[in-house]
C-alpha positions as CSV (number, residue, x, y, z in Angstrom):
1,X,-8.3,-12.7,16.1
2,X,-6.9,-9.2,15.5
3,X,-8.4,-6.3,13.6
4,X,-5.9,-3.8,11.7
5,X,-7.9,-0.8,11.4
6,X,-6.8,2.2,9.1
7,X,-8.7,5.5,9.6
8,X,-8.2,8.1,7.1
9,X,-9.5,11.4,6.8
10,X,-9.8,12.6,3.1
11,X,-9.9,16.1,1.4
12,X,-13.1,16.9,-0.5
13,X,-11.0,17.8,-3.5
14,X,-9.7,14.1,-3.9
15,X,-12.4,12.2,-2.4
16,X,-14.0,10.5,-5.5
17,X,-10.4,9.7,-6.9
18,X,-9.6,8.2,-3.3
19,X,-12.5,6.2,-3.0
20,X,-11.8,4.5,-6.5
21,X,-8.2,4.0,-5.3
22,X,-9.0,2.2,-2.0
23,X,-11.6,0.0,-3.8
24,X,-8.5,-1.2,-5.9
25,X,-6.1,-1.2,-2.9
26,X,-8.1,-3.1,-0.3
27,X,-8.0,-6.3,-2.4
28,X,-4.1,-6.0,-3.0
29,X,-3.9,-6.0,1.0
30,X,-6.1,-9.1,0.9
31,X,-4.1,-10.6,-1.8
32,X,-1.0,-10.8,0.9
33,X,-2.8,-13.7,2.5
34,X,-2.4,-12.2,6.0
35,X,-6.4,-11.3,6.4
36,X,-9.2,-13.2,5.9
37,X,-11.6,-10.2,5.2
38,X,-11.9,-6.3,4.9
39,X,-14.6,-4.2,5.9
40,X,-15.0,-0.2,4.2
41,X,-16.9,1.7,6.4
42,X,-17.6,5.6,6.3
43,X,-17.3,7.4,9.9
44,X,-20.6,9.7,10.0
45,X,-19.1,12.0,12.6
46,X,-18.1,15.4,11.1
47,X,-14.6,16.3,11.7
48,X,-13.9,19.8,12.6
49,X,-10.9,19.7,10.1
50,X,-13.6,19.0,7.3
51,X,-13.1,16.4,4.7
52,X,-14.5,12.6,4.9
53,X,-13.5,9.9,7.1
54,X,-13.3,6.2,6.4
55,X,-12.4,3.3,8.3
56,X,-11.1,0.2,6.7
57,X,-10.8,-3.0,9.1
58,X,-8.9,-5.9,7.9
59,X,-9.4,-9.1,10.2
60,X,-6.2,-10.8,10.4
61,X,-6.0,-14.9,10.7
62,X,-3.4,-14.3,13.9
63,X,-1.1,-12.1,15.7
64,X,1.8,-14.0,13.7
65,X,-0.1,-12.8,10.3
66,X,-0.5,-9.2,11.3
67,X,3.2,-9.1,12.1
68,X,4.3,-10.7,8.9
69,X,2.0,-8.3,7.1
70,X,4.1,-5.4,9.0
71,X,7.3,-7.1,8.1
72,X,6.6,-8.2,4.7
73,X,3.9,-5.8,2.9
74,X,3.0,-2.8,4.9
75,X,5.6,-0.5,3.6
76,X,5.3,-1.4,-0.1
77,X,1.5,-1.1,-0.1
78,X,1.3,2.3,2.2
79,X,3.9,3.9,-0.4
80,X,1.5,4.3,-3.5
81,X,-1.3,5.8,-1.3
82,X,1.2,8.3,0.2
83,X,2.6,9.1,-3.2
84,X,-0.7,9.7,-4.8
85,X,-2.6,11.5,-1.6
86,X,0.0,12.6,0.8
87,X,-0.9,16.2,1.2
88,X,-4.7,15.7,1.1
89,X,-5.2,12.8,3.4
90,X,-4.5,12.0,7.0
91,X,-4.5,8.3,8.2
92,X,-3.6,6.6,11.5
93,X,-3.6,3.0,12.5
94,X,-4.8,1.0,15.2
95,X,-4.7,-2.8,16.3
96,X,-7.7,-4.3,17.9
97,X,-8.0,-7.6,19.7
98,X,-11.4,-9.4,19.5
99,X,-12.2,-10.5,23.1
100,X,-15.7,-12.0,22.0
101,X,-18.2,-11.7,19.4
102,X,-22.1,-12.0,19.9
103,X,-24.8,-12.0,17.1
104,X,-28.5,-12.2,17.3
105,X,-30.4,-15.5,15.8
106,X,-33.7,-15.2,14.1
107,X,-36.0,-18.1,14.1
């Protein structure tokens, strides 16, 4: 299993608009069929550059599905956000491979 992580720092001046947009954007990424779920989280560490930082973690079905996303969908889906918020946001992407998962089960 792979996680495609997008970390975004948003300028305070567009934060509310961006948050509405990202909540509409995530379902579009999921609609590509390359991911099984997504998690939107707020990063709780203050950045020196200011603004607010979020992480969106998309769980991919496989390496092949993630590669297909890059090939077929990524450029188109990134363009809208860049056009809208380019000078007021900074984004970087990382790939994570899940090695093992653990959970606590309560009786």
